[in-house]
N, C-alpha and C positions, 0 to 999 in steps of 0.2 A: 504494500500500500504506500501511498505518498501524500504529502501535503501539496496543495496547489496554491500558488501565489501570483497575483497580478501586481507588478511594481510599475506604477505610472504608465499603464498600457493605453495606447491610442490605436484606433483603426479608422483610417480616412480613405474613403473611396473616391477615385477620380480627382484627388487633390483638394476636394472641397466639401464632400459629404462626411461629416464627423459622426460615425456610427458608435464609437466608443471613445470617451473623452477622459483621459488621465485617470483611469480606473486603478484603485488601490484596494485590495482585499486579500485575505488569506483563508483558505479552507484547510482546517487542520487534518492530520492523518486520521482516517476513520470517521470523519465528520459527515453528517448529512447536511449539505449546504445548498440552499435554494437561491437561484437568481430569478427575481420576480419583477415583472413590469409589463406595461401595455405593449401592444404590437408596435414594432418599429423603435423600441427603446434601446436596442443594442445587445440584448441577451443572446440572440442567436449568433451574432458576430463574435461575442465572447466565447461561446461554446466552440465555434469553428476554429478560433485561434488556439484554444486549449488542445483540441484534437490535432492541430497541425494542418487543417484544411484551408486556413486563411493565413497569409503572412501578416506579421505585426508591423504597423507603421512606425510606432515608437514604443519604447519601454521594454520590459522583460517579463516573461512568464517562467516561473520556477517550479519544478517538481522536487520536493525534498531539498530545497535551497539550491538546486542545480538549475542553471539557465538552460531552457530547452528551445529557445527561439529557432535555432538552426536544425533541430532534429526533425526528420521526416515523420509522418504519421505512423509508419510501421515500426519506428523505434521508440515511440512514446508509451506503449502498452496501455492505451486508453480504449475502453470498450464503450459502445453507444447503444442505447435503446431509443427507438424513434416512436413518433406518434402513431404511425400505422403498423408498427411492429416489424414490417418488412420481412415477413416469412415467405419462404418459397412454397407456393401452393401445391406443386407437384411432388414435393418431398415429404417423407414421414417426419414425425417429431424427432426421431433419432437422427436422421440425416440433416435436419435443420440445425440441431445443436452441434453436430459434427462438422458442419460445413467450414467454419474458420480453421479447424484443425486440419482438414484435408487440404485446404489452400496452403497451409504451412508444411504439408507433406510429412506429417508425423507418422510413425509406425502405427499399423492398424491396431495392435494390442494397446498402445498408449491412448489412441483415440477412443477405443471401446471403454477403457477404464475411466477416462475423463468424462465421457458422455454419461455413463451410468452413475458416476459419482454426482454429477450435476443433477441428474434426474432424481436421484434419491434425496438430495437436498431440497429440491423443489416439488417433491411429491408428484413426479411425472412418470414413475416407473411403469404404471399400468397402461400407459398410452404411448409408449415409445414407438410402437410400430403402427400407430394410427396416422392417417393423413391429417393435415392441419386444418383442412376446410371445414371439418365437422366439430372443431373444438369450440368451447365457450370462450368468452372474452377473457376470463380469468386464466384459463389454460393457455391461450395464445400469448398472454402477457408473460406467463411463467416460462414458456418456450423461448420467447424473445430474450428474457433475462438469462435463461440457461445458455443460450448461444453467446451471450456477452460474457458471462462469468467463466465459461469453460476454458477461456484463455488465461485465467488467473490475472486479471488486469490490476494495475495499480490504482487506476481511476475509472469510475463508472459514471458516464454522462447519460442522463435521462432527459430527452427533449419532448416535453409535453406528452408523456406516454399514455395518459388516460383522458386527455381533453376532449376526444371525439366521442366518448361514451355518454349515454344518457345519465341523468342526475343520480338515479338510484344505484346504478352499477358503478358510477364513479366513487360513491361513498364506500361501497364494499371494496373496490380496488385500492382505495387509499389505505385502508386498514391492512389489506393483504400485502401491498407493496412495502409499506413501512415495516411490517414484520419480516418480510424476506430480506430487505436491505439490512435491517438490524442484525439478523442472523449471519449475514455475510461479513459484516464488519468492514466492508470496503469503502474507501473514500468515494462519496457520491455527490455529484453536482446535478441538481434537479432544476431544469429550465421550465418556467411556466408563466402564463399570464393570469393564472387563477390563484387569487390570494387565499382561498379556502384550502387549496392543496398545500401551499407553503406553510400556512399557519398550523395545519393538522400534522404535518410530517417532519418539517425541517428542524434541525437543532438551531441553526441560525439562518437568517435571510438577508440577502443583499438586494435592496430595492433600487431599480434603475428607472430613469426617465430621460428621454432625449439624449441618450448616450452617457449620462452621468450617474454615478452612484449617489443615491439620495440619503440612504441610511443603512447601516449594518447592525444587526442585533438579534436577540432571541425573539420569537413570536410575541411574547408578553412585553418585552421592552419596546418593541415597535408599536404594538397596539396601544399600550398605556402611556407611551411617551414619544409621539411622533416628532421627528426632527423638524419637519416643515409642513406646510399646508398640503402639499401634494401627497405626502405619506399619510397624513391624517385622513384625507379624503379617499385614498386608494385602498387603505386597509379598513375592514369593517363592513358588515352587512346587517342592517342598513348602514349607509355611509354616515360619516360625521357631518353635523350641521355647521354651517358657517354664517356669520352675520357681521357686517361692518358696524362698529360702535365707536363712541367717544368716551374718553375718561374725563371725569370731572371731580372736584372736591368741594364739599360743603360742610362747614363747621367741623373740620377735621376728619370727616368721613369721605371715603372715596366711592364714586359711583360709576357704573357702566350703563350707557344709555344709547338706545337706537330709536327710530320712529315707532317701534312696536313694543318696547319694554324698557324699563329702568330698574336697576336693583343695586343695593348697597353691597360692596364687597365685604366679606367676613374678614376678621382680624388677620388670620394666617395669610390669606391671599392678598389682602391689602398691603401687608408688610413687604411682600415681594416687590411692590412698586416703589418702595422708599428710595432705592438706588436707580430706578429706571429713569433714563434721560431721553427716551425716544419720543416719537410723535404721540399726541393725545388720541389720534385716530388709530384704532387697532381692529383686527378681525378676530372675533372669538370663535372657538371651535368646541362644540358640545356633542358628545355621542348620544344617540337616541335613548339609550338606557339611562342616561344621566339627566333626561328631561322628565321631571316629575309632574304628574297630572292630578287635578282635583276637579270634580264636577260642580263643586260649590265654591264660592269666594273664600279666600283665606288671606290674612294679613301678609303683605309682602309678596303675594303671588300676582301675576299679571294675566289679563284675559287674552285669549287667542281664538280665532274662528277655526272650526273644524272643516277642512276642505275635502278630506277623503278618509275612509276607514277601511282597512284591509285586515280582516280576520285571518289568522294563520294558526288556528288550533289553540295551543297553550299561550300564544302571544297574539297581540293585536298591534299593527302598525298604524299610527294616526298621522296624517299629514295636516299640519297647521299653517294657515296662510299669514304671512307677515304683511305689514302695511306697505313694505317696499315691493310687494309682489312676489317675493321669494317664499320658500316653504321651509318649515322645520318639521323633522320627523321625530316621533317619540315611540318607544317600544314599551308597551304596558302589558299587564296580565290579560289573558284572553277573555276573562269574564267581565271586563270593563269595556263597554262599547258605546261611546257617545254618538249622537246622531249628527250626520253631515249638516252643516249650517248652524249648529249650536255653538255656543261659547263655552270653552272650558278654561281652567285656570292653571297656570304653569309656573314652575320654579326650577331653576337649574341646580344640580348638585355641584356646589362651588369647589369641592375638593378635586373635581376632575374637569374643570374648564381650562382650555388652552387658549393662549393669546398669541396671535401671529402678527408679525410685522407686515404692514400692508404693501411695502415695497419689495422686500426680499422673500417674504413668505415663510421665514424661519420662525420657529417656536421661541418666543421671547424668553421663556423661563425653562428651556430645555434642560440645562444643567441642574437647576434647582429642583426640577420635578423628578429627576432620575430615581433616587431612592424611594421617594414617597409613592410614585406610580407603580414601580415594580412590586412593592409590598402589597399594593392593592390586588395584584394579579395572583398572589400566592394563595 
């Protein structure tokens, strides 16, 4: 196995298109590391550079602290599992797994040993002589993994291996895939646009956007303490709510105000602004589960109009209309269902409000929030 490191890596196409911009990160030996981001963010270019399928424009890629920029793909010992699994439909399960070993012209006895060992590990022994056309999605996934691991790779790259499946099967495949990779203990780079997959499986996540690494951390670190507005909005379902607000002070109390609401900051949160020297205009970010709801008026709570109600079994998602025309989502217990067009009363859990700089999008109190927010997730 090997650690994989990006040291100020750039990938520029045609001299102008910056697909990967000054990327720095390290996947530790044996770690399950996910590169997550929307389409076109640079994650596939990163994967191809690791595998040696793309040249690096600038920077260094290191395996176990050894620079591999000049190594061809055949000498990197990287195995890949693709979205469509890329199995050979005319071959049996046995021959699909054996294919990379036959390409390397290994002795037949060694091929047989390695294939059966991989099949035993992945619980494929009973279908080794079956054709792959009749296999279930889970079985085809395991065959694809078997073909990858039979080479004893140092690094396993998975490129959106379950994104084409329906929602129910994806959930089952996430569990199975995580179990398989954990048993293997191989260094795994998981490339995906699906934040649910990364949050459910990865030890750590590197979030990319427009070619740049936005934040690296554990799923809980990223969820509870996003580095910037993009990360806050990209991670979480339903997504984080945002609203432009102004900070003001009255008789020593500090307030946050928008056209739709005004509330006084509690002591702990207010104290964070004592050394703040930025603009009085900020953007607040509040996750739907931190928007508290009451059907009747309460002191310090502010009214909002119910625009849409979406029952989802044990939870209900309510869309609230702001006076700016924007919407706030709240996630509440499924047995509370206000009527569309009615007024309900709202309060934010101030322990978990984020404040973002309106120019840079960065989380103003990212460093101060670290320990507090991670503790919340435990």
